[in-house]
C-alpha positions as a Markdown table, in Angstrom:
| # | Residue | x | y | z |
|---|---|---|---|---|
| 1 | Met | 0.3 | 0.2 | 0.0 |
| 2 | Phe | 2.8 | 2.7 | 0.8 |
| 3 | Tyr | 4.9 | 1.0 | -1.7 |
| 4 | Phe | 5.3 | 2.8 | -4.7 |
| 5 | Leu | 7.2 | 4.5 | -7.6 |
| 6 | Cys | 6.8 | 8.5 | -8.7 |
| 7 | Lys | 6.8 | 8.0 | -12.2 |
| 8 | Arg | 6.2 | 11.3 | -14.8 |
| 9 | Ile | 6.4 | 11.5 | -18.5 |
| 10 | Leu | 7.9 | 15.0 | -19.8 |
| 11 | His | 8.2 | 15.9 | -23.1 |
| 12 | Gly | 8.6 | 12.1 | -24.3 |
| 13 | Arg | 11.5 | 11.4 | -21.7 |
| 14 | Leu | 11.0 | 9.3 | -18.7 |
| 15 | Ala | 12.0 | 11.1 | -15.5 |
| 16 | Val | 11.9 | 9.7 | -12.0 |
| 17 | Ala | 11.5 | 12.0 | -8.9 |
| 18 | Ala | 15.0 | 10.7 | -7.5 |
| 19 | Ser | 15.7 | 13.1 | -5.1 |
| 20 | Gln | 14.6 | 16.4 | -2.3 |
| 21 | Ser | 16.2 | 18.4 | -5.3 |
| 22 | His | 13.8 | 16.9 | -8.0 |
| 23 | Lys | 16.7 | 15.9 | -10.4 |
| 24 | Val | 15.6 | 14.2 | -13.1 |
| 25 | Leu | 16.8 | 10.8 | -14.7 |
| 26 | Cys | 17.1 | 10.5 | -18.4 |
| 27 | Val | 17.8 | 7.6 | -20.1 |
| 28 | Ser | 20.9 | 7.0 | -22.6 |
| 29 | Lys | 19.7 | 5.6 | -25.7 |
| 30 | Asn | 23.1 | 3.9 | -26.2 |
| 31 | Asn | 22.4 | 2.5 | -23.0 |
| 32 | Pro | 19.1 | 1.1 | -21.9 |
| 33 | Ser | 19.9 | -1.5 | -19.2 |
| 34 | Ser | 20.7 | 2.2 | -17.2 |
| 35 | Leu | 17.2 | 2.4 | -16.9 |
| 36 | Ser | 16.3 | -0.7 | -15.3 |
| 37 | Ser | 19.6 | -0.2 | -12.8 |
| 38 | Ser | 18.4 | 3.2 | -12.5 |
| 39 | Leu | 15.1 | 2.5 | -11.3 |
| 40 | Leu | 15.9 | 0.1 | -8.9 |
| 41 | Gly | 18.2 | 2.6 | -7.4 |
| 42 | Val | 15.3 | 5.1 | -6.9 |
| 43 | Ser | 12.8 | 2.4 | -6.4 |
| 44 | Ala | 15.0 | 1.3 | -3.3 |
| 45 | Ser | 15.5 | 4.9 | -1.8 |
| 46 | Leu | 11.7 | 6.0 | -2.5 |
| 47 | Thr | 10.3 | 2.4 | -0.7 |
| 48 | Phe | 13.0 | 3.3 | 2.3 |
| 49 | Arg | 11.5 | 6.5 | 2.4 |
| 50 | Cys | 8.0 | 5.5 | 2.3 |
| 51 | Ile | 8.6 | 3.0 | 5.1 |
| 52 | Ser | 10.3 | 5.6 | 7.2 |
| 53 | Ser | 6.9 | 7.7 | 6.5 |
| 54 | Ser | 4.8 | 4.5 | 7.6 |
| 55 | Ser | 7.0 | 3.8 | 10.7 |
| 56 | Lys | 6.9 | 7.2 | 11.9 |
| 57 | Lys | 3.0 | 7.3 | 11.2 |
| 58 | Gln | 2.7 | 4.5 | 13.0 |
| 59 | Ser | 5.2 | 5.2 | 15.9 |
| 60 | Phe | 3.2 | 8.4 | 16.4 |
| 61 | Thr | -0.5 | 6.6 | 16.4 |
| 62 | Val | 0.8 | 3.7 | 18.6 |
| 63 | Ser | 2.1 | 6.5 | 21.1 |
| 64 | Tyr | -1.2 | 8.8 | 20.7 |
| 65 | Leu | -3.6 | 5.5 | 21.4 |
| 66 | Lys | -1.6 | 4.3 | 24.8 |
| 67 | Lys | -1.1 | 8.1 | 26.2 |
| 68 | Lys | -4.4 | 9.7 | 24.8 |
| 69 | Cys | -6.4 | 6.5 | 24.7 |
| 70 | Gly | -5.2 | 4.3 | 27.7 |
| 71 | Leu | -4.8 | 1.4 | 25.3 |
| 72 | Ser | -2.2 | -1.0 | 26.2 |
| 73 | Ser | 0.9 | -1.6 | 24.1 |
| 74 | Glu | -0.6 | -5.0 | 22.6 |
| 75 | Ser | -4.0 | -3.0 | 22.1 |
| 76 | Ala | -2.5 | -0.2 | 20.4 |
| 77 | Leu | -0.2 | -1.7 | 18.2 |
| 78 | Thr | -2.9 | -4.1 | 17.1 |
| 79 | Ala | -5.3 | -0.7 | 16.7 |
| 80 | Ala | -2.5 | 1.0 | 14.6 |
| 81 | Lys | -2.9 | -1.7 | 12.1 |
| 82 | Tyr | -6.7 | -0.4 | 11.3 |
| 83 | Val | -6.3 | 3.5 | 11.7 |
| 84 | Gln | -2.6 | 5.5 | 11.4 |
| 85 | Phe | -2.6 | 9.6 | 11.3 |
| 86 | Lys | 0.4 | 12.3 | 11.2 |
| 87 | Thr | -1.2 | 14.6 | 13.2 |
| 88 | Ser | -3.7 | 14.5 | 16.3 |
| 89 | Asp | -6.2 | 17.1 | 15.5 |
| 90 | Arg | -9.2 | 15.0 | 14.1 |
| 91 | Ala | -8.3 | 12.6 | 16.8 |
| 92 | Asp | -8.7 | 14.9 | 19.4 |
| 93 | Thr | -11.7 | 16.2 | 18.2 |
| 94 | Val | -13.4 | 13.0 | 18.2 |
| 95 | Ile | -12.3 | 12.4 | 21.7 |
| 96 | Ala | -13.5 | 15.6 | 23.2 |
| 97 | Phe | -16.8 | 15.0 | 21.6 |
| 98 | Phe | -17.2 | 11.7 | 23.3 |
| 99 | Lys | -16.6 | 13.5 | 26.6 |
| 100 | Asn | -19.0 | 16.3 | 25.7 |
| 101 | His | -21.8 | 13.5 | 25.2 |
| 102 | Gly | -20.8 | 11.7 | 28.5 |
| 103 | Phe | -18.4 | 9.2 | 27.3 |
| 104 | Ser | -16.0 | 8.5 | 30.5 |
| 105 | Glu | -12.3 | 7.6 | 30.2 |
| 106 | Pro | -12.7 | 4.0 | 30.3 |
| 107 | Gln | -15.6 | 4.0 | 28.2 |
| 108 | Ile | -13.9 | 6.3 | 25.2 |
| 109 | Thr | -10.8 | 3.7 | 25.6 |
| 110 | Arg | -13.4 | 0.6 | 25.4 |
| 111 | Leu | -15.1 | 2.0 | 22.3 |
| 112 | Ile | -11.3 | 2.8 | 20.6 |
| 113 | Lys | -10.2 | -0.6 | 21.1 |
| 114 | Arg | -13.0 | -1.7 | 19.2 |
| 115 | Arg | -13.7 | 0.4 | 16.5 |
| 116 | Pro | -10.0 | 2.5 | 16.3 |
| 117 | Val | -11.3 | 4.2 | 13.0 |
| 118 | Val | -13.6 | 6.1 | 15.0 |
| 119 | Leu | -10.7 | 8.6 | 15.3 |
| 120 | Val | -10.5 | 9.7 | 12.1 |
| 121 | Ser | -14.7 | 10.3 | 11.6 |
| 122 | Asp | -16.1 | 13.4 | 10.9 |
| 123 | Val | -17.8 | 14.8 | 14.2 |
| 124 | Glu | -20.5 | 16.8 | 12.5 |
| 125 | Thr | -21.3 | 14.7 | 9.5 |
| 126 | Thr | -20.6 | 11.1 | 10.8 |
| 127 | Leu | -20.9 | 11.4 | 14.5 |
| 128 | Leu | -23.3 | 14.1 | 15.7 |
| 129 | Pro | -26.2 | 12.7 | 13.5 |
| 130 | Lys | -26.4 | 9.3 | 14.9 |
| 131 | Leu | -26.5 | 10.3 | 18.4 |
| 132 | Glu | -29.1 | 13.0 | 17.5 |
| 133 | Phe | -31.0 | 10.4 | 16.2 |
| 134 | Phe | -31.0 | 7.9 | 18.8 |
| 135 | Arg | -32.0 | 10.2 | 21.4 |
| 136 | Ser | -35.2 | 11.9 | 19.1 |
| 137 | Lys | -36.1 | 8.1 | 19.7 |
| 138 | Gly | -35.6 | 8.3 | 24.0 |
| 139 | Ile | -32.5 | 6.5 | 24.6 |
| 140 | Ser | -31.2 | 8.6 | 27.4 |
| 141 | Ser | -27.3 | 9.5 | 27.7 |
| 142 | Pro | -26.8 | 7.2 | 30.0 |
| 143 | Asp | -28.0 | 4.2 | 27.9 |
| 144 | Leu | -26.7 | 5.3 | 24.6 |
| 145 | Val | -23.4 | 5.7 | 25.7 |
| 146 | Lys | -23.4 | 2.1 | 27.1 |
| 147 | Ile | -25.0 | 0.8 | 23.7 |
| 148 | Leu | -22.5 | 2.6 | 21.5 |
| 149 | Ser | -19.3 | 1.8 | 24.0 |
| 150 | Asp | -20.3 | -1.9 | 24.0 |
| 151 | Asn | -21.0 | -2.0 | 20.0 |
| 152 | Pro | -19.0 | 0.7 | 18.6 |
| 153 | Thr | -20.1 | -0.9 | 15.1 |
| 154 | Ile | -22.9 | 1.7 | 14.9 |
| 155 | Leu | -21.2 | 4.4 | 14.5 |
| 156 | Gly | -19.2 | 3.0 | 11.6 |
| 157 | Ser | -23.3 | 2.1 | 10.2 |
| 158 | Ser | -24.6 | 4.6 | 7.8 |
| 159 | Leu | -27.8 | 6.4 | 9.5 |
| 160 | Glu | -29.8 | 6.8 | 6.1 |
| 161 | Lys | -29.0 | 3.1 | 4.6 |
| 162 | Gln | -28.5 | 0.7 | 7.9 |
| 163 | Ile | -29.7 | 2.2 | 11.5 |
| 164 | Ile | -33.2 | 4.2 | 10.6 |
| 165 | Pro | -34.2 | 1.3 | 7.8 |
| 166 | Ser | -33.2 | -1.0 | 10.7 |
| 167 | Phe | -35.0 | 0.7 | 13.5 |
| 168 | Asn | -37.8 | 1.2 | 11.0 |
| 169 | Cys | -38.2 | -2.4 | 10.3 |
| 170 | Leu | -38.1 | -3.4 | 14.1 |
| 171 | Ser | -41.3 | -0.6 | 14.6 |
| 172 | Asn | -43.7 | -3.3 | 12.6 |
| 173 | Phe | -43.0 | -5.4 | 15.8 |
| 174 | Leu | -42.2 | -3.6 | 18.8 |
| 175 | Ser | -43.1 | 0.4 | 20.3 |
| 176 | Glu | -40.4 | 3.0 | 20.5 |
| 177 | Glu | -39.6 | 2.0 | 23.6 |
| 178 | Lys | -39.5 | -1.9 | 23.5 |
| 179 | Ile | -37.2 | -1.2 | 20.5 |
| 180 | Ile | -34.7 | 0.8 | 22.7 |
| 181 | Asp | -35.1 | -2.2 | 25.5 |
| 182 | Ala | -33.9 | -4.5 | 23.2 |
| 183 | Val | -31.1 | -2.5 | 21.4 |
| 184 | Lys | -30.1 | -2.2 | 25.2 |
| 185 | Arg | -30.1 | -5.8 | 25.6 |
| 186 | Tyr | -28.3 | -6.6 | 22.4 |
| 187 | Pro | -26.5 | -3.5 | 20.5 |
| 188 | Arg | -25.7 | -5.4 | 17.5 |
| 189 | Leu | -29.5 | -5.1 | 16.6 |
| 190 | Leu | -29.2 | -2.1 | 14.5 |
| 191 | Ser | -26.3 | -3.8 | 12.6 |
| 192 | Tyr | -27.9 | -6.4 | 10.7 |
| 193 | Asp | -29.9 | -6.5 | 7.3 |
| 194 | Leu | -33.0 | -7.3 | 9.2 |
| 195 | Asn | -35.0 | -7.7 | 5.9 |
| 196 | Ala | -32.5 | -10.8 | 5.3 |
| 197 | Val | -32.3 | -12.4 | 8.7 |
| 198 | Leu | -35.0 | -11.0 | 11.3 |
| 199 | Leu | -38.2 | -11.7 | 8.6 |
| 200 | Pro | -37.2 | -15.1 | 7.2 |
| 201 | Asn | -36.8 | -16.2 | 10.2 |
| 202 | Ile | -40.0 | -15.0 | 12.1 |
| 203 | Asn | -41.8 | -16.4 | 8.5 |
| 204 | Leu | -40.2 | -19.9 | 9.6 |
| 205 | Leu | -41.9 | -19.5 | 13.1 |
| 206 | Leu | -44.9 | -18.9 | 12.1 |
| 207 | Asp | -45.4 | -21.5 | 9.9 |
| 208 | Asn | -44.1 | -23.8 | 12.4 |
| 209 | Gly | -46.9 | -22.5 | 14.8 |
| 210 | Val | -45.2 | -20.5 | 17.0 |
| 211 | Pro | -48.0 | -17.6 | 18.4 |
| 212 | Glu | -46.9 | -14.3 | 17.4 |
| 213 | Cys | -47.1 | -12.9 | 20.9 |
| 214 | Asn | -44.2 | -15.1 | 21.6 |
| 215 | Ile | -42.1 | -14.2 | 18.8 |
| 216 | Val | -42.5 | -10.7 | 19.6 |
| 217 | Thr | -41.7 | -11.0 | 23.5 |
| 218 | Thr | -38.5 | -13.0 | 22.4 |
| 219 | Leu | -37.4 | -9.8 | 20.0 |
| 220 | His | -37.8 | -7.7 | 22.7 |
| 221 | Ser | -36.3 | -9.8 | 25.7 |
| 222 | Leu | -33.8 | -12.2 | 24.0 |
| 223 | Pro | -33.4 | -10.1 | 20.4 |
| 224 | Ser | -29.9 | -12.1 | 19.7 |
| 225 | Thr | -32.1 | -15.6 | 19.4 |
| 226 | Leu | -33.8 | -14.4 | 16.4 |
| 227 | Met | -30.0 | -12.7 | 14.9 |
| 228 | Arg | -29.0 | -16.3 | 13.1 |
| 229 | Gly | -28.7 | -17.2 | 9.2 |
| 230 | Pro | -31.5 | -18.6 | 8.0 |
| 231 | Ile | -30.3 | -21.7 | 7.0 |
| 232 | Gln | -28.6 | -22.2 | 10.6 |
| 233 | Phe | -31.8 | -20.7 | 12.3 |
| 234 | Lys | -33.9 | -23.7 | 10.4 |
| 235 | Asp | -31.4 | -26.3 | 12.1 |
| 236 | Met | -32.1 | -25.0 | 15.4 |
| 237 | Val | -35.7 | -24.7 | 14.8 |
| 238 | Asp | -36.0 | -28.6 | 13.4 |
| 239 | Gly | -33.2 | -29.3 | 16.5 |
| 240 | Ala | -35.7 | -28.1 | 19.0 |
| 241 | Lys | -38.4 | -29.7 | 17.3 |
| 242 | Asp | -36.7 | -32.7 | 17.1 |
| 243 | Met | -35.6 | -32.9 | 21.0 |
| 244 | Gly | -39.6 | -32.8 | 22.1 |
| 245 | Phe | -40.1 | -28.8 | 22.4 |
| 246 | Ile | -43.2 | -28.1 | 21.4 |
| 247 | Pro | -43.4 | -24.9 | 19.0 |
| 248 | Ser | -46.9 | -23.3 | 20.4 |
| 249 | Arg | -44.9 | -23.3 | 23.7 |
| 250 | Pro | -42.9 | -20.5 | 25.2 |
| 251 | Met | -40.3 | -23.4 | 26.5 |
| 252 | Phe | -39.6 | -23.3 | 22.4 |
| 253 | Met | -38.5 | -20.1 | 22.1 |
| 254 | Val | -36.1 | -20.4 | 25.4 |
| 255 | Ala | -34.7 | -23.5 | 23.7 |
| 256 | Leu | -34.0 | -21.5 | 20.8 |
| 257 | Phe | -32.3 | -18.8 | 22.6 |
| 258 | Ala | -30.1 | -21.4 | 24.7 |
| 259 | Met | -29.0 | -23.0 | 21.0 |
| 260 | Ser | -28.5 | -19.7 | 19.4 |
| 261 | Ser | -25.8 | -19.0 | 22.0 |
| 262 | Met | -23.0 | -21.4 | 21.2 |
| 263 | Ser | -22.0 | -23.1 | 17.7 |
| 264 | Lys | -22.3 | -26.7 | 17.4 |
| 265 | Ser | -18.8 | -27.5 | 18.5 |
| 266 | Thr | -19.2 | -25.9 | 21.8 |
| 267 | Trp | -22.8 | -27.7 | 22.3 |
| 268 | Lys | -21.1 | -31.2 | 21.9 |
| 269 | Lys | -18.1 | -30.0 | 24.3 |
| 270 | Lys | -20.6 | -29.4 | 26.8 |
| 271 | Phe | -22.3 | -32.3 | 26.4 |
| 272 | Glu | -18.9 | -34.4 | 26.8 |
| 273 | Val | -18.1 | -32.4 | 29.9 |
| 274 | Phe | -22.0 | -33.2 | 31.5 |
| 275 | Lys | -21.0 | -36.8 | 31.0 |
| 276 | Lys | -17.8 | -36.6 | 33.1 |
| 277 | Phe | -20.2 | -36.4 | 36.0 |
| 278 | Gly | -21.9 | -39.5 | 35.3 |
| 279 | Trp | -24.6 | -38.0 | 32.9 |
| 280 | Ser | -26.3 | -39.8 | 29.8 |
| 281 | Glu | -26.9 | -38.2 | 26.9 |
| 282 | Lys | -30.3 | -39.1 | 27.3 |
| 283 | Glu | -30.4 | -37.5 | 30.9 |
| 284 | Ala | -28.3 | -34.2 | 29.7 |
| 285 | Phe | -31.2 | -34.1 | 27.3 |
| 286 | Glu | -33.8 | -34.3 | 29.8 |
| 287 | Ala | -31.8 | -31.8 | 32.2 |
| 288 | Phe | -32.1 | -29.4 | 29.0 |
| 289 | Arg | -35.5 | -30.0 | 28.3 |
| 290 | Arg | -36.3 | -29.2 | 31.9 |
| 291 | Tyr | -34.2 | -25.8 | 32.1 |
| 292 | Pro | -32.7 | -25.1 | 28.6 |
| 293 | Thr | -30.7 | -21.8 | 29.6 |
| 294 | Phe | -28.8 | -24.2 | 32.2 |
| 295 | Val | -26.3 | -25.2 | 28.7 |
| 296 | Arg | -25.0 | -21.5 | 29.1 |
| 297 | Val | -23.1 | -22.0 | 32.0 |
| 298 | Ser | -19.3 | -22.1 | 31.3 |
| 299 | Glu | -17.0 | -25.6 | 31.9 |
| 300 | Asp | -15.4 | -24.1 | 34.8 |
| 301 | Lys | -18.9 | -23.1 | 36.4 |
| 302 | Phe | -20.4 | -26.3 | 35.5 |
| 303 | Met | -17.3 | -28.5 | 37.2 |
| 304 | Ala | -17.3 | -26.4 | 40.3 |
| 305 | Val | -21.0 | -26.7 | 41.1 |
| 306 | Met | -20.8 | -30.3 | 40.8 |
| 307 | Asp | -17.8 | -30.7 | 42.7 |
| 308 | Phe | -19.1 | -28.6 | 45.6 |
| 309 | Leu | -22.3 | -30.8 | 45.4 |
| 310 | Val | -21.4 | -33.6 | 44.5 |
| 311 | Asn | -17.7 | -34.7 | 46.0 |
| 312 | Lys | -18.2 | -32.1 | 48.8 |
| 313 | Met | -22.1 | -32.6 | 50.0 |
| 314 | Gly | -22.5 | -36.0 | 49.0 |
| 315 | Phe | -25.6 | -35.1 | 46.6 |
| 316 | Gln | -26.3 | -37.9 | 43.7 |
| 317 | Ser | -25.1 | -36.4 | 40.1 |
| 318 | Leu | -28.3 | -37.6 | 38.4 |
| 319 | Leu | -30.4 | -35.2 | 41.3 |
| 320 | Ile | -28.6 | -32.1 | 40.1 |
| 321 | Ala | -29.5 | -33.3 | 36.3 |
| 322 | Lys | -33.0 | -33.2 | 37.4 |
| 323 | Arg | -33.3 | -30.0 | 38.5 |
| 324 | Pro | -30.9 | -27.8 | 36.6 |
| 325 | Arg | -31.9 | -24.7 | 37.4 |
| 326 | Ile | -29.2 | -24.9 | 40.7 |
| 327 | Leu | -26.3 | -24.7 | 37.9 |
| 328 | Met | -27.3 | -21.3 | 37.3 |
| 329 | Met | -26.9 | -20.2 | 41.0 |
| 330 | Ser | -24.2 | -18.0 | 42.2 |
| 331 | Leu | -21.6 | -20.6 | 43.8 |
| 332 | Asp | -20.5 | -18.2 | 46.0 |
| 333 | Lys | -23.4 | -16.1 | 47.2 |
| 334 | Lys | -26.2 | -19.3 | 47.6 |
| 335 | Ile | -24.4 | -22.4 | 46.6 |
| 336 | Val | -21.6 | -22.5 | 49.1 |
| 337 | Pro | -22.6 | -20.6 | 52.0 |
| 338 | Arg | -25.7 | -22.5 | 52.1 |
| 339 | Gly | -24.4 | -25.9 | 51.7 |
| 340 | Leu | -21.7 | -25.3 | 54.4 |
| 341 | Tyr | -24.5 | -24.1 | 56.7 |
| 342 | Ala | -26.2 | -27.1 | 56.3 |
| 343 | Gln | -23.2 | -29.3 | 57.0 |
| 344 | Asp | -22.7 | -27.6 | 60.3 |
| 345 | Leu | -26.6 | -28.3 | 61.3 |
| 346 | Leu | -25.9 | -32.2 | 60.1 |
| 347 | Ser | -22.8 | -32.2 | 62.5 |
| 348 | Lys | -24.3 | -30.6 | 65.4 |
| 349 | Gly | -27.4 | -33.0 | 65.1 |
| 350 | Leu | -30.3 | -30.2 | 64.5 |
| 351 | Ile | -30.8 | -31.9 | 60.9 |
| 352 | Arg | -30.9 | -35.8 | 59.8 |
| 353 | His | -31.0 | -35.0 | 56.1 |
| 354 | Val | -30.5 | -32.1 | 53.5 |
| 355 | Asn | -33.0 | -31.5 | 50.8 |
| 356 | Leu | -31.7 | -29.9 | 47.9 |
| 357 | Gln | -34.7 | -28.3 | 46.6 |
| 358 | Ala | -35.2 | -26.6 | 50.0 |
| 359 | Leu | -31.8 | -26.1 | 50.4 |
| 360 | Leu | -30.8 | -24.2 | 47.1 |
| 361 | Glu | -34.6 | -23.4 | 45.3 |
| 362 | Thr | -35.9 | -21.2 | 48.5 |
| 363 | Ser | -36.0 | -17.7 | 48.8 |
| 364 | Asp | -33.5 | -15.8 | 51.2 |
| 365 | Asp | -36.6 | -15.5 | 53.5 |
| 366 | Leu | -38.0 | -18.9 | 53.3 |
| 367 | Phe | -34.3 | -20.3 | 53.7 |
| 368 | Val | -33.9 | -18.7 | 56.9 |
| 369 | Glu | -37.2 | -19.5 | 58.4 |
| 370 | Lys | -36.8 | -23.1 | 57.6 |
| 371 | Phe | -33.4 | -23.5 | 58.6 |
| 372 | Val | -32.5 | -21.0 | 61.2 |
| 373 | Asn | -35.3 | -19.7 | 63.1 |
| 374 | Arg | -37.2 | -23.0 | 63.5 |
| 375 | Phe | -34.3 | -24.0 | 65.9 |
| 376 | Lys | -35.6 | -21.2 | 68.4 |
| 377 | Ala | -33.0 | -21.9 | 70.9 |
| 378 | Glu | -30.0 | -21.8 | 68.9 |
| 379 | Ala | -31.6 | -19.0 | 66.2 |
| 380 | Ser | -29.6 | -16.3 | 67.3 |
| 381 | Glu | -26.2 | -18.3 | 67.5 |
| 382 | Leu | -27.7 | -19.8 | 63.8 |
| 383 | Leu | -27.8 | -16.7 | 62.4 |
| 384 | Lys | -24.7 | -15.4 | 63.4 |
| 385 | Leu | -23.2 | -18.7 | 61.9 |
| 386 | Tyr | -24.8 | -18.1 | 58.5 |
| 387 | Gln | -23.7 | -15.1 | 58.1 |
| 388 | Glu | -20.0 | -16.4 | 58.8 |
| 389 | Lys | -20.6 | -18.9 | 56.2 |
| 390 | Leu | -21.7 | -16.4 | 53.5 |
| 391 | Asn | -18.7 | -14.2 | 54.4 |
| 392 | His | -16.4 | -16.9 | 54.1 |
| 393 | Ser | -17.9 | -18.5 | 50.8 |
| 394 | Lys | -16.7 | -15.1 | 49.0 |
| 395 | Asn | -13.4 | -16.4 | 48.8 |
| 396 | Trp | -14.2 | -19.8 | 48.3 |
| 397 | Lys | -11.9 | -21.8 | 45.9 |
| 398 | Ile | -13.2 | -25.5 | 44.5 |
| 399 | Gly | -10.4 | -28.2 | 44.7 |
């Protein structure tokens, strides 16, 4: 890109700008080969100067990204592959623009790290009109700042050709208020060609008997579910039906949401992890049918919860497969403190066994009522003990 040979034809003679003094190189008729060797020399000289110029520009850009934008050395070098500038005038204007519109320094850093080319955007013609459009739709400044820092790609999208048409398409299904909610939940929503993605997927769902209200609810609350290519989306719909989900029921859309959040390879890997604790494929699918979103739990989280409940607490692995919602619970705020507290009750002889549902699937108030206040004589001491378990579990480490 930066390597070029500056040539010009002057009155029938080939001339090349070879130095700062602009001397003209003339080719001798008696020695045509001199052209080749001379041009090689000039080309090498110009290439060196171009590389030097490019290196200086990149060095300046990297330094600016680190000092003014808060990027790490590694992030600055990566960003400099996408944007370079000789002076900081425009970049300074862009950063000042974001600060004036409520972006914090960490948010500006996050935005630039994700989309460094924004630093060479024209504030008046490119950035400001988009902010004004979103504000005209009722998006508050804090919400808008979060949306744009989470998905700065929007700032590179055409307002007339992409953002407004996408907003208009969504208005066929949602009110402006709910569109804003959907965009806040999934900032990439306005970056899609909705006519090519959303509409075919909605039609497919309707053809399969999914009620329109369930589709609209999903578009509002879980919009990423519907943002898959039509071919992939059809595979998901067919897969959910094959697993026994009924399209007319709300759980069908929840299953699609869970399936849409991972690739097929990740899906297979998850089920291999489930098998490590003795779940068969049938039992894993049964767990998915009961509570589809549990598959979104990371491998580390799954292993940690199962390790604590099975290896430390002594619960049967298949019992958790029948209550997969437990895997979504906080390890340090609920599972560990309640589990350790229950073990103390067992050691004191206050209870003979622990019911998994009563232990973990009750509200905080009901748990205290059943496991603390129930023992009137020891209630004060037990409440203090339970609080200690809550504090201790914040630093809990498995293994």
